PDB file with SEQRES, HELIX, SHEET and CRYST1 records, atoms N, CA, C and O in Angstrom:
SEQRES   1 A   85  MET GLU ARG VAL GLN PHE GLU GLN GLU GLN MET LEU ALA          
SEQRES   2 A   85  GLU LEU LYS ASP LEU GLY GLU LYS GLY LEU PHE SER SER          
SEQRES   3 A   85  ALA GLU ILE LYS GLN ILE ILE GLN ARG ARG THR ALA PHE          
SEQRES   4 A   85  GLU THR ALA LEU VAL ARG ARG VAL PRO ASN LYS ASN ASP          
SEQRES   5 A   85  TYR LEU ARG TYR ALA ALA TYR GLU MET GLY LEU GLU ALA          
SEQRES   6 A   85  LEU ARG ARG LYS ARG ALA ALA ARG LEU SER ALA PHE PRO          
SEQRES   7 A   85  ASN PRO PRO LEU PRO LEU VAL                                  
HELIX    1 AA1 GLU A    2  GLU A   20  1                                  19    
HELIX    2 AA2 SER A   26  LEU A   43  1                                  18    
HELIX    3 AA3 LYS A   50  ALA A   76  1                                  27    
CRYST1    1.000    1.000    1.000  90.00  90.00  90.00 P 1           1          
ATOM      1  N   MET A   1      42.988 138.556 104.708  1.00  0.00           N  
ATOM      2  CA  MET A   1      41.946 138.976 105.653  1.00  0.00           C  
ATOM      3  C   MET A   1      40.887 139.809 104.937  1.00  0.00           C  
ATOM      4  O   MET A   1      39.766 139.900 105.437  1.00  0.00           O  
ATOM      5  N   GLU A   2      41.175 140.401 103.831  1.00  0.00           N  
ATOM      6  CA  GLU A   2      40.154 141.140 103.056  1.00  0.00           C  
ATOM      7  C   GLU A   2      39.075 140.193 102.655  1.00  0.00           C  
ATOM      8  O   GLU A   2      37.894 140.538 102.691  1.00  0.00           O  
ATOM      9  N   ARG A   3      39.460 138.989 102.269  1.00  0.00           N  
ATOM     10  CA  ARG A   3      38.443 138.015 101.834  1.00  0.00           C  
ATOM     11  C   ARG A   3      37.473 137.649 102.940  1.00  0.00           C  
ATOM     12  O   ARG A   3      36.263 137.545 102.734  1.00  0.00           O  
ATOM     13  N   VAL A   4      38.060 137.450 104.154  1.00  0.00           N  
ATOM     14  CA  VAL A   4      37.227 137.188 105.303  1.00  0.00           C  
ATOM     15  C   VAL A   4      36.229 138.339 105.565  1.00  0.00           C  
ATOM     16  O   VAL A   4      35.045 138.116 105.815  1.00  0.00           O  
ATOM     17  N   GLN A   5      36.754 139.571 105.496  1.00  0.00           N  
ATOM     18  CA  GLN A   5      35.925 140.737 105.641  1.00  0.00           C  
ATOM     19  C   GLN A   5      34.833 140.785 104.645  1.00  0.00           C  
ATOM     20  O   GLN A   5      33.700 141.112 104.998  1.00  0.00           O  
ATOM     21  N   PHE A   6      35.113 140.470 103.391  1.00  0.00           N  
ATOM     22  CA  PHE A   6      34.125 140.456 102.334  1.00  0.00           C  
ATOM     23  C   PHE A   6      33.022 139.412 102.578  1.00  0.00           C  
ATOM     24  O   PHE A   6      31.836 139.663 102.368  1.00  0.00           O  
ATOM     25  N   GLU A   7      33.481 138.195 103.044  1.00  0.00           N  
ATOM     26  CA  GLU A   7      32.538 137.141 103.378  1.00  0.00           C  
ATOM     27  C   GLU A   7      31.614 137.540 104.465  1.00  0.00           C  
ATOM     28  O   GLU A   7      30.417 137.262 104.387  1.00  0.00           O  
ATOM     29  N   GLN A   8      32.124 138.190 105.493  1.00  0.00           N  
ATOM     30  CA  GLN A   8      31.329 138.706 106.625  1.00  0.00           C  
ATOM     31  C   GLN A   8      30.269 139.739 106.154  1.00  0.00           C  
ATOM     32  O   GLN A   8      29.135 139.751 106.633  1.00  0.00           O  
ATOM     33  N   GLU A   9      30.649 140.532 105.276  1.00  0.00           N  
ATOM     34  CA  GLU A   9      29.713 141.580 104.718  1.00  0.00           C  
ATOM     35  C   GLU A   9      28.621 140.933 103.945  1.00  0.00           C  
ATOM     36  O   GLU A   9      27.482 141.396 103.988  1.00  0.00           O  
ATOM     37  N   GLN A  10      28.930 139.842 103.213  1.00  0.00           N  
ATOM     38  CA  GLN A  10      27.959 139.163 102.425  1.00  0.00           C  
ATOM     39  C   GLN A  10      26.938 138.416 103.283  1.00  0.00           C  
ATOM     40  O   GLN A  10      25.802 138.220 102.849  1.00  0.00           O  
ATOM     41  N   MET A  11      27.311 138.004 104.464  1.00  0.00           N  
ATOM     42  CA  MET A  11      26.357 137.261 105.247  1.00  0.00           C  
ATOM     43  C   MET A  11      25.521 138.067 106.191  1.00  0.00           C  
ATOM     44  O   MET A  11      24.664 137.513 106.879  1.00  0.00           O  
ATOM     45  N   LEU A  12      25.745 139.391 106.249  1.00  0.00           N  
ATOM     46  CA  LEU A  12      25.036 140.255 107.202  1.00  0.00           C  
ATOM     47  C   LEU A  12      23.537 140.319 106.893  1.00  0.00           C  
ATOM     48  O   LEU A  12      22.715 140.210 107.804  1.00  0.00           O  
ATOM     49  N   ALA A  13      23.185 140.488 105.657  1.00  0.00           N  
ATOM     50  CA  ALA A  13      21.769 140.529 105.261  1.00  0.00           C  
ATOM     51  C   ALA A  13      20.984 139.327 105.592  1.00  0.00           C  
ATOM     52  O   ALA A  13      19.849 139.411 106.059  1.00  0.00           O  
ATOM     53  N   GLU A  14      21.618 138.133 105.338  1.00  0.00           N  
ATOM     54  CA  GLU A  14      20.978 136.858 105.610  1.00  0.00           C  
ATOM     55  C   GLU A  14      20.793 136.737 107.151  1.00  0.00           C  
ATOM     56  O   GLU A  14      19.717 136.358 107.612  1.00  0.00           O  
ATOM     57  N   LEU A  15      21.813 137.051 107.915  1.00  0.00           N  
ATOM     58  CA  LEU A  15      21.679 136.935 109.366  1.00  0.00           C  
ATOM     59  C   LEU A  15      20.661 137.874 109.959  1.00  0.00           C  
ATOM     60  O   LEU A  15      19.894 137.515 110.853  1.00  0.00           O  
ATOM     61  N   LYS A  16      20.671 139.115 109.429  1.00  0.00           N  
ATOM     62  CA  LYS A  16      19.703 140.096 109.846  1.00  0.00           C  
ATOM     63  C   LYS A  16      18.273 139.644 109.605  1.00  0.00           C  
ATOM     64  O   LYS A  16      17.394 139.870 110.437  1.00  0.00           O  
ATOM     65  N   ASP A  17      18.048 139.022 108.497  1.00  0.00           N  
ATOM     66  CA  ASP A  17      16.769 138.480 108.148  1.00  0.00           C  
ATOM     67  C   ASP A  17      16.344 137.322 109.046  1.00  0.00           C  
ATOM     68  O   ASP A  17      15.172 137.199 109.400  1.00  0.00           O  
ATOM     69  N   LEU A  18      17.313 136.469 109.413  1.00  0.00           N  
ATOM     70  CA  LEU A  18      16.992 135.365 110.292  1.00  0.00           C  
ATOM     71  C   LEU A  18      16.661 135.918 111.709  1.00  0.00           C  
ATOM     72  O   LEU A  18      15.801 135.376 112.402  1.00  0.00           O  
ATOM     73  N   GLY A  19      17.310 136.929 112.095  1.00  0.00           N  
ATOM     74  CA  GLY A  19      17.015 137.573 113.427  1.00  0.00           C  
ATOM     75  C   GLY A  19      15.609 138.217 113.411  1.00  0.00           C  
ATOM     76  O   GLY A  19      14.831 138.042 114.348  1.00  0.00           O  
ATOM     77  N   GLU A  20      15.306 138.946 112.356  1.00  0.00           N  
ATOM     78  CA  GLU A  20      14.049 139.605 112.294  1.00  0.00           C  
ATOM     79  C   GLU A  20      12.814 138.572 112.242  1.00  0.00           C  
ATOM     80  O   GLU A  20      11.724 138.841 112.749  1.00  0.00           O  
ATOM     81  N   LYS A  21      13.076 137.450 111.625  1.00  0.00           N  
ATOM     82  CA  LYS A  21      12.026 136.401 111.549  1.00  0.00           C  
ATOM     83  C   LYS A  21      11.890 135.655 112.845  1.00  0.00           C  
ATOM     84  O   LYS A  21      10.966 134.859 113.015  1.00  0.00           O  
ATOM     85  N   GLY A  22      12.785 135.897 113.748  1.00  0.00           N  
ATOM     86  CA  GLY A  22      12.772 135.203 115.031  1.00  0.00           C  
ATOM     87  C   GLY A  22      13.256 133.790 115.086  1.00  0.00           C  
ATOM     88  O   GLY A  22      12.970 133.037 116.017  1.00  0.00           O  
ATOM     89  N   LEU A  23      14.013 133.442 114.045  1.00  0.00           N  
ATOM     90  CA  LEU A  23      14.630 132.083 114.029  1.00  0.00           C  
ATOM     91  C   LEU A  23      15.810 131.967 114.844  1.00  0.00           C  
ATOM     92  O   LEU A  23      16.046 130.895 115.399  1.00  0.00           O  
ATOM     93  N   PHE A  24      16.604 132.992 114.979  1.00  0.00           N  
ATOM     94  CA  PHE A  24      17.798 132.970 115.825  1.00  0.00           C  
ATOM     95  C   PHE A  24      17.763 134.254 116.683  1.00  0.00           C  
ATOM     96  O   PHE A  24      17.312 135.311 116.240  1.00  0.00           O  
ATOM     97  N   SER A  25      18.267 134.113 117.952  1.00  0.00           N  
ATOM     98  CA  SER A  25      18.401 135.274 118.822  1.00  0.00           C  
ATOM     99  C   SER A  25      19.699 135.985 118.457  1.00  0.00           C  
ATOM    100  O   SER A  25      20.553 135.484 117.726  1.00  0.00           O  
ATOM    101  N   SER A  26      19.787 137.192 119.021  1.00  0.00           N  
ATOM    102  CA  SER A  26      21.026 138.032 118.687  1.00  0.00           C  
ATOM    103  C   SER A  26      22.305 137.357 119.223  1.00  0.00           C  
ATOM    104  O   SER A  26      23.379 137.479 118.634  1.00  0.00           O  
ATOM    105  N   ALA A  27      22.161 136.635 120.368  1.00  0.00           N  
ATOM    106  CA  ALA A  27      23.397 135.904 120.896  1.00  0.00           C  
ATOM    107  C   ALA A  27      23.732 134.772 119.880  1.00  0.00           C  
ATOM    108  O   ALA A  27      24.905 134.544 119.585  1.00  0.00           O  
ATOM    109  N   GLU A  28      22.779 134.117 119.386  1.00  0.00           N  
ATOM    110  CA  GLU A  28      23.018 133.034 118.453  1.00  0.00           C  
ATOM    111  C   GLU A  28      23.649 133.555 117.140  1.00  0.00           C  
ATOM    112  O   GLU A  28      24.551 132.939 116.574  1.00  0.00           O  
ATOM    113  N   ILE A  29      23.147 134.689 116.694  1.00  0.00           N  
ATOM    114  CA  ILE A  29      23.680 135.284 115.472  1.00  0.00           C  
ATOM    115  C   ILE A  29      25.128 135.662 115.651  1.00  0.00           C  
ATOM    116  O   ILE A  29      25.949 135.482 114.752  1.00  0.00           O  
ATOM    117  N   LYS A  30      25.450 136.214 116.876  1.00  0.00           N  
ATOM    118  CA  LYS A  30      26.832 136.583 117.178  1.00  0.00           C  
ATOM    119  C   LYS A  30      27.731 135.399 117.098  1.00  0.00           C  
ATOM    120  O   LYS A  30      28.828 135.473 116.545  1.00  0.00           O  
ATOM    121  N   GLN A  31      27.268 134.278 117.659  1.00  0.00           N  
ATOM    122  CA  GLN A  31      27.998 133.062 117.735  1.00  0.00           C  
ATOM    123  C   GLN A  31      28.209 132.478 116.236  1.00  0.00           C  
ATOM    124  O   GLN A  31      29.265 131.946 115.892  1.00  0.00           O  
ATOM    125  N   ILE A  32      27.152 132.626 115.430  1.00  0.00           N  
ATOM    126  CA  ILE A  32      27.261 132.194 114.074  1.00  0.00           C  
ATOM    127  C   ILE A  32      28.359 132.991 113.317  1.00  0.00           C  
ATOM    128  O   ILE A  32      29.152 132.435 112.557  1.00  0.00           O  
ATOM    129  N   ILE A  33      28.359 134.288 113.559  1.00  0.00           N  
ATOM    130  CA  ILE A  33      29.416 135.157 112.963  1.00  0.00           C  
ATOM    131  C   ILE A  33      30.776 134.766 113.358  1.00  0.00           C  
ATOM    132  O   ILE A  33      31.680 134.695 112.526  1.00  0.00           O  
ATOM    133  N   GLN A  34      30.954 134.494 114.675  1.00  0.00           N  
ATOM    134  CA  GLN A  34      32.254 134.137 115.230  1.00  0.00           C  
ATOM    135  C   GLN A  34      32.681 132.776 114.600  1.00  0.00           C  
ATOM    136  O   GLN A  34      33.836 132.640 114.197  1.00  0.00           O  
ATOM    137  N   ARG A  35      31.805 131.804 114.511  1.00  0.00           N  
ATOM    138  CA  ARG A  35      32.203 130.491 113.954  1.00  0.00           C  
ATOM    139  C   ARG A  35      32.545 130.670 112.499  1.00  0.00           C  
ATOM    140  O   ARG A  35      33.577 130.166 112.055  1.00  0.00           O  
ATOM    141  N   ARG A  36      31.721 131.369 111.728  1.00  0.00           N  
ATOM    142  CA  ARG A  36      31.980 131.483 110.293  1.00  0.00           C  
ATOM    143  C   ARG A  36      33.310 132.280 110.049  1.00  0.00           C  
ATOM    144  O   ARG A  36      34.077 131.993 109.130  1.00  0.00           O  
ATOM    145  N   THR A  37      33.522 133.278 110.919  1.00  0.00           N  
ATOM    146  CA  THR A  37      34.851 134.001 110.797  1.00  0.00           C  
ATOM    147  C   THR A  37      35.981 133.095 111.015  1.00  0.00           C  
ATOM    148  O   THR A  37      36.975 133.178 110.294  1.00  0.00           O  
ATOM    149  N   ALA A  38      35.897 132.241 111.956  1.00  0.00           N  
ATOM    150  CA  ALA A  38      36.961 131.338 112.332  1.00  0.00           C  
ATOM    151  C   ALA A  38      37.217 130.341 111.166  1.00  0.00           C  
ATOM    152  O   ALA A  38      38.363 130.031 110.839  1.00  0.00           O  
ATOM    153  N   PHE A  39      36.143 129.866 110.568  1.00  0.00           N  
ATOM    154  CA  PHE A  39      36.232 128.950 109.481  1.00  0.00           C  
ATOM    155  C   PHE A  39      36.802 129.631 108.193  1.00  0.00           C  
ATOM    156  O   PHE A  39      37.649 129.067 107.501  1.00  0.00           O  
ATOM    157  N   GLU A  40      36.304 130.858 107.904  1.00  0.00           N  
ATOM    158  CA  GLU A  40      36.874 131.590 106.773  1.00  0.00           C  
ATOM    159  C   GLU A  40      38.315 131.932 106.941  1.00  0.00           C  
ATOM    160  O   GLU A  40      39.056 131.930 105.957  1.00  0.00           O  
ATOM    161  N   THR A  41      38.756 132.227 108.138  1.00  0.00           N  
ATOM    162  CA  THR A  41      40.154 132.605 108.447  1.00  0.00           C  
ATOM    163  C   THR A  41      41.032 131.323 108.192  1.00  0.00           C  
ATOM    164  O   THR A  41      42.137 131.421 107.658  1.00  0.00           O  
ATOM    165  N   ALA A  42      40.522 130.161 108.576  1.00  0.00           N  
ATOM    166  CA  ALA A  42      41.236 128.907 108.355  1.00  0.00           C  
ATOM    167  C   ALA A  42      41.389 128.676 106.899  1.00  0.00           C  
ATOM    168  O   ALA A  42      42.431 128.178 106.473  1.00  0.00           O  
ATOM    169  N   LEU A  43      40.416 129.007 106.106  1.00  0.00           N  
ATOM    170  CA  LEU A  43      40.444 128.692 104.703  1.00  0.00           C  
ATOM    171  C   LEU A  43      41.353 129.574 103.875  1.00  0.00           C  
ATOM    172  O   LEU A  43      41.750 129.189 102.775  1.00  0.00           O  
ATOM    173  N   VAL A  44      41.697 130.770 104.389  1.00  0.00           N  
ATOM    174  CA  VAL A  44      42.540 131.665 103.581  1.00  0.00           C  
ATOM    175  C   VAL A  44      44.007 131.526 103.976  1.00  0.00           C  
ATOM    176  O   VAL A  44      44.837 132.359 103.612  1.00  0.00           O  
ATOM    177  N   ARG A  45      44.301 130.524 104.683  1.00  0.00           N  
ATOM    178  CA  ARG A  45      45.743 130.259 104.992  1.00  0.00           C  
ATOM    179  C   ARG A  45      46.470 129.937 103.696  1.00  0.00           C  
ATOM    180  O   ARG A  45      45.870 129.707 102.646  1.00  0.00           O  
ATOM    181  N   ARG A  46      47.801 129.933 103.821  1.00  0.00           N  
ATOM    182  CA  ARG A  46      48.592 129.619 102.618  1.00  0.00           C  
ATOM    183  C   ARG A  46      48.252 128.289 102.085  1.00  0.00           C  
ATOM    184  O   ARG A  46      48.098 128.146 100.872  1.00  0.00           O  
ATOM    185  N   VAL A  47      48.119 127.276 102.931  1.00  0.00           N  
ATOM    186  CA  VAL A  47      47.800 125.939 102.518  1.00  0.00           C  
ATOM    187  C   VAL A  47      46.625 125.453 103.318  1.00  0.00           C  
ATOM    188  O   VAL A  47      46.780 124.938 104.425  1.00  0.00           O  
ATOM    189  N   PRO A  48      45.443 125.620 102.753  1.00  0.00           N  
ATOM    190  CA  PRO A  48      44.263 125.273 103.485  1.00  0.00           C  
ATOM    191  C   PRO A  48      44.230 123.741 103.642  1.00  0.00           C  
ATOM    192  O   PRO A  48      44.729 123.009 102.788  1.00  0.00           O  
ATOM    193  N   ASN A  49      43.646 123.284 104.726  1.00  0.00           N  
ATOM    194  CA  ASN A  49      43.523 121.890 104.980  1.00  0.00           C  
ATOM    195  C   ASN A  49      42.173 121.365 104.602  1.00  0.00           C  
ATOM    196  O   ASN A  49      41.142 122.006 104.804  1.00  0.00           O  
ATOM    197  N   LYS A  50      42.210 120.132 104.025  1.00  0.00           N  
ATOM    198  CA  LYS A  50      40.961 119.546 103.580  1.00  0.00           C  
ATOM    199  C   LYS A  50      39.962 119.425 104.726  1.00  0.00           C  
ATOM    200  O   LYS A  50      38.766 119.613 104.508  1.00  0.00           O  
ATOM    201  N   ASN A  51      40.392 119.133 105.874  1.00  0.00           N  
ATOM    202  CA  ASN A  51      39.523 118.970 107.027  1.00  0.00           C  
ATOM    203  C   ASN A  51      38.823 120.260 107.357  1.00  0.00           C  
ATOM    204  O   ASN A  51      37.686 120.220 107.827  1.00  0.00           O  
ATOM    205  N   ASP A  52      39.449 121.428 107.133  1.00  0.00           N  
ATOM    206  CA  ASP A  52      38.879 122.759 107.336  1.00  0.00           C  
ATOM    207  C   ASP A  52      37.580 122.842 106.517  1.00  0.00           C  
ATOM    208  O   ASP A  52      36.524 123.218 107.026  1.00  0.00           O  
ATOM    209  N   TYR A  53      37.699 122.473 105.214  1.00  0.00           N  
ATOM    210  CA  TYR A  53      36.555 122.547 104.330  1.00  0.00           C  
ATOM    211  C   TYR A  53      35.426 121.577 104.809  1.00  0.00           C  
ATOM    212  O   TYR A  53      34.244 121.918 104.762  1.00  0.00           O  
ATOM    213  N   LEU A  54      35.805 120.430 105.243  1.00  0.00           N  
ATOM    214  CA  LEU A  54      34.806 119.433 105.643  1.00  0.00           C  
ATOM    215  C   LEU A  54      34.087 119.898 106.946  1.00  0.00           C  
ATOM    216  O   LEU A  54      32.874 119.736 107.080  1.00  0.00           O  
ATOM    217  N   ARG A  55      34.834 120.457 107.867  1.00  0.00           N  
ATOM    218  CA  ARG A  55      34.262 120.914 109.115  1.00  0.00           C  
ATOM    219  C   ARG A  55      33.309 122.096 108.871  1.00  0.00           C  
ATOM    220  O   ARG A  55      32.250 122.208 109.488  1.00  0.00           O  
ATOM    221  N   TYR A  56      33.731 122.970 107.946  1.00  0.00           N  
ATOM    222  CA  TYR A  56      32.891 124.126 107.634  1.00  0.00           C  
ATOM    223  C   TYR A  56      31.592 123.690 106.989  1.00  0.00           C  
ATOM    224  O   TYR A  56      30.515 124.194 107.308  1.00  0.00           O  
ATOM    225  N   ALA A  57      31.719 122.738 106.072  1.00  0.00           N  
ATOM    226  CA  ALA A  57      30.490 122.191 105.394  1.00  0.00           C  
ATOM    227  C   ALA A  57      29.633 121.514 106.370  1.00  0.00           C  
ATOM    228  O   ALA A  57      28.415 121.685 106.317  1.00  0.00           O  
ATOM    229  N   ALA A  58      30.174 120.747 107.272  1.00  0.00           N  
ATOM    230  CA  ALA A  58      29.319 120.081 108.263  1.00  0.00           C  
ATOM    231  C   ALA A  58      28.615 121.059 109.185  1.00  0.00           C  
ATOM    232  O   ALA A  58      27.440 120.890 109.510  1.00  0.00           O  
ATOM    233  N   TYR A  59      29.361 122.105 109.611  1.00  0.00           N  
ATOM    234  CA  TYR A  59      28.701 123.198 110.438  1.00  0.00           C  
ATOM    235  C   TYR A  59      27.559 123.869 109.710  1.00  0.00           C  
ATOM    236  O   TYR A  59      26.479 124.064 110.266  1.00  0.00           O  
ATOM    237  N   GLU A  60      27.817 124.236 108.406  1.00  0.00           N  
ATOM    238  CA  GLU A  60      26.749 124.849 107.663  1.00  0.00           C  
ATOM    239  C   GLU A  60      25.519 123.994 107.461  1.00  0.00           C  
ATOM    240  O   GLU A  60      24.390 124.482 107.514  1.00  0.00           O  
ATOM    241  N   MET A  61      25.756 122.665 107.220  1.00  0.00           N  
ATOM    242  CA  MET A  61      24.640 121.739 107.018  1.00  0.00           C  
ATOM    243  C   MET A  61      23.873 121.583 108.311  1.00  0.00           C  
ATOM    244  O   MET A  61      22.644 121.508 108.279  1.00  0.00           O  
ATOM    245  N   GLY A  62      24.574 121.528 109.498  1.00  0.00           N  
ATOM    246  CA  GLY A  62      23.861 121.493 110.790  1.00  0.00           C  
ATOM    247  C   GLY A  62      23.051 122.809 111.049  1.00  0.00           C  
ATOM    248  O   GLY A  62      21.928 122.767 111.551  1.00  0.00           O  
ATOM    249  N   LEU A  63      23.628 123.913 110.709  1.00  0.00           N  
ATOM    250  CA  LEU A  63      22.975 125.209 110.906  1.00  0.00           C  
ATOM    251  C   LEU A  63      21.762 125.311 109.953  1.00  0.00           C  
ATOM    252  O   LEU A  63      20.735 125.857 110.356  1.00  0.00           O  
ATOM    253  N   GLU A  64      21.840 124.827 108.760  1.00  0.00           N  
ATOM    254  CA  GLU A  64      20.671 124.805 107.909  1.00  0.00           C  
ATOM    255  C   GLU A  64      19.554 123.939 108.372  1.00  0.00           C  
ATOM    256  O   GLU A  64      18.378 124.289 108.272  1.00  0.00           O  
ATOM    257  N   ALA A  65      19.946 122.769 108.894  1.00  0.00           N  
ATOM    258  CA  ALA A  65      18.968 121.839 109.490  1.00  0.00           C  
ATOM    259  C   ALA A  65      18.195 122.457 110.649  1.00  0.00           C  
ATOM    260  O   ALA A  65      16.981 122.300 110.773  1.00  0.00           O  
ATOM    261  N   LEU A  66      18.947 123.168 111.495  1.00  0.00           N  
ATOM    262  CA  LEU A  66      18.379 123.907 112.619  1.00  0.00           C  
ATOM    263  C   LEU A  66      17.458 124.984 112.151  1.00  0.00           C  
ATOM    264  O   LEU A  66      16.371 125.176 112.695  1.00  0.00           O  
ATOM    265  N   ARG A  67      17.912 125.715 111.099  1.00  0.00           N  
ATOM    266  CA  ARG A  67      17.037 126.803 110.597  1.00  0.00           C  
ATOM    267  C   ARG A  67      15.745 126.239 110.061  1.00  0.00           C  
ATOM    268  O   ARG A  67      14.681 126.799 110.323  1.00  0.00           O  
ATOM    269  N   ARG A  68      15.800 125.112 109.292  1.00  0.00           N  
ATOM    270  CA  ARG A  68      14.592 124.525 108.830  1.00  0.00           C  
ATOM    271  C   ARG A  68      13.661 124.008 109.880  1.00  0.00           C  
ATOM    272  O   ARG A  68      12.450 124.184 109.749  1.00  0.00           O  
ATOM    273  N   LYS A  69      14.157 123.381 110.915  1.00  0.00           N  
ATOM    274  CA  LYS A  69      13.363 122.970 112.001  1.00  0.00           C  
ATOM    275  C   LYS A  69      12.630 124.114 112.759  1.00  0.00           C  
ATOM    276  O   LYS A  69      11.470 124.006 113.156  1.00  0.00           O  
ATOM    277  N   ARG A  70      13.378 125.181 112.919  1.00  0.00           N  
ATOM    278  CA  ARG A  70      12.733 126.306 113.603  1.00  0.00           C  
ATOM    279  C   ARG A  70      11.765 126.992 112.668  1.00  0.00           C  
ATOM    280  O   ARG A  70      10.739 127.482 113.140  1.00  0.00           O  
ATOM    281  N   ALA A  71      12.005 127.056 111.447  1.00  0.00           N  
ATOM    282  CA  ALA A  71      11.040 127.636 110.471  1.00  0.00           C  
ATOM    283  C   ALA A  71       9.823 126.852 110.414  1.00  0.00           C  
ATOM    284  O   ALA A  71       8.732 127.420 110.351  1.00  0.00           O  
ATOM    285  N   ALA A  72       9.933 125.524 110.432  1.00  0.00           N  
ATOM    286  CA  ALA A  72       8.772 124.671 110.417  1.00  0.00           C  
ATOM    287  C   ALA A  72       7.940 124.805 111.670  1.00  0.00           C  
ATOM    288  O   ALA A  72       6.711 124.783 111.603  1.00  0.00           O  
ATOM    289  N   ARG A  73       8.582 124.942 112.804  1.00  0.00           N  
ATOM    290  CA  ARG A  73       7.936 125.144 114.086  1.00  0.00           C  
ATOM    291  C   ARG A  73       7.182 126.414 114.102  1.00  0.00           C  
ATOM    292  O   ARG A  73       6.042 126.467 114.565  1.00  0.00           O  
ATOM    293  N   LEU A  74       7.822 127.491 113.582  1.00  0.00           N  
ATOM    294  CA  LEU A  74       7.144 128.782 113.626  1.00  0.00           C  
ATOM    295  C   LEU A  74       5.931 128.824 112.608  1.00  0.00           C  
ATOM    296  O   LEU A  74       4.907 129.463 112.852  1.00  0.00           O  
ATOM    297  N   SER A  75       6.118 128.116 111.485  1.00  0.00           N  
ATOM    298  CA  SER A  75       5.013 128.128 110.535  1.00  0.00           C  
ATOM    299  C   SER A  75       3.840 127.212 111.011  1.00  0.00           C  
ATOM    300  O   SER A  75       2.689 127.397 110.614  1.00  0.00           O  
ATOM    301  N   ALA A  76       4.172 126.252 111.849  1.00  0.00           N  
ATOM    302  CA  ALA A  76       3.020 125.459 112.405  1.00  0.00           C  
ATOM    303  C   ALA A  76       2.211 126.188 113.417  1.00  0.00           C  
ATOM    304  O   ALA A  76       1.046 125.875 113.660  1.00  0.00           O  
ATOM    305  N   PHE A  77       2.861 127.199 114.028  1.00  0.00           N  
ATOM    306  CA  PHE A  77       2.128 128.047 114.979  1.00  0.00           C  
ATOM    307  C   PHE A  77       2.263 129.509 114.527  1.00  0.00           C  
ATOM    308  O   PHE A  77       3.013 130.249 115.162  1.00  0.00           O  
ATOM    309  N   PRO A  78       1.607 129.950 113.507  1.00  0.00           N  
ATOM    310  CA  PRO A  78       1.822 131.284 112.936  1.00  0.00           C  
ATOM    311  C   PRO A  78       1.475 132.384 113.954  1.00  0.00           C  
ATOM    312  O   PRO A  78       2.173 133.394 114.047  1.00  0.00           O  
ATOM    313  N   ASN A  79       0.407 132.177 114.702  1.00  0.00           N  
ATOM    314  CA  ASN A  79       0.033 133.171 115.787  1.00  0.00           C  
ATOM    315  C   ASN A  79       0.173 132.436 117.105  1.00  0.00           C  
ATOM    316  O   ASN A  79      -0.427 131.383 117.322  1.00  0.00           O  
ATOM    317  N   PRO A  80       0.987 133.021 117.988  1.00  0.00           N  
ATOM    318  CA  PRO A  80       1.216 132.372 119.299  1.00  0.00           C  
ATOM    319  C   PRO A  80      -0.088 132.270 120.024  1.00  0.00           C  
ATOM    320  O   PRO A  80      -0.904 133.186 119.925  1.00  0.00           O  
ATOM    321  N   PRO A  81      -0.336 131.184 120.763  1.00  0.00           N  
ATOM    322  CA  PRO A  81      -1.602 131.029 121.502  1.00  0.00           C  
ATOM    323  C   PRO A  81      -1.651 132.093 122.626  1.00  0.00           C  
ATOM    324  O   PRO A  81      -0.625 132.483 123.185  1.00  0.00           O  
ATOM    325  N   LEU A  82      -2.799 132.513 122.910  1.00  0.00           N  
ATOM    326  CA  LEU A  82      -3.056 133.506 123.977  1.00  0.00           C  
ATOM    327  C   LEU A  82      -2.927 132.791 125.292  1.00  0.00           C  
ATOM    328  O   LEU A  82      -3.349 131.643 125.433  1.00  0.00           O  
ATOM    329  N   PRO A  83      -2.334 133.478 126.274  1.00  0.00           N  
ATOM    330  CA  PRO A  83      -2.244 132.850 127.616  1.00  0.00           C  
ATOM    331  C   PRO A  83      -3.598 132.781 128.242  1.00  0.00           C  
ATOM    332  O   PRO A  83      -4.440 133.667 128.097  1.00  0.00           O  
ATOM    333  N   LEU A  84      -3.776 131.688 128.949  1.00  0.00           N  
ATOM    334  CA  LEU A  84      -5.005 131.443 129.738  1.00  0.00           C  
ATOM    335  C   LEU A  84      -4.970 132.217 131.047  1.00  0.00           C  
ATOM    336  O   LEU A  84      -4.073 131.989 131.858  1.00  0.00           O  
ATOM    337  N   VAL A  85      -5.873 133.085 131.272  1.00  0.00           N  
ATOM    338  CA  VAL A  85      -5.810 133.820 132.473  1.00  0.00           C  
ATOM    339  C   VAL A  85      -6.990 133.513 133.376  1.00  0.00           C  
ATOM    340  O   VAL A  85      -7.092 134.070 134.469  1.00  0.00           O  
TER     341      VAL A  85                                                      
END                                                                             
């Protein structure tokens, strides 16, 4: 479990940055932490399963794709349009 704790500490700066940039909400960041913790816990078992690694990799690839799409959308509109009154 120390390894899981270490991995959580390593991801905090990255997730904080994603939240500050507005790419993910605090609820989404909390969900990301929970999912990553579950994956890391599965990987530190006595005999890790190959499918655990594959599911974790697929999750991270999907998360990265979502991050890129949101970053592209935010860079396309750097200043939010003013509301018409």
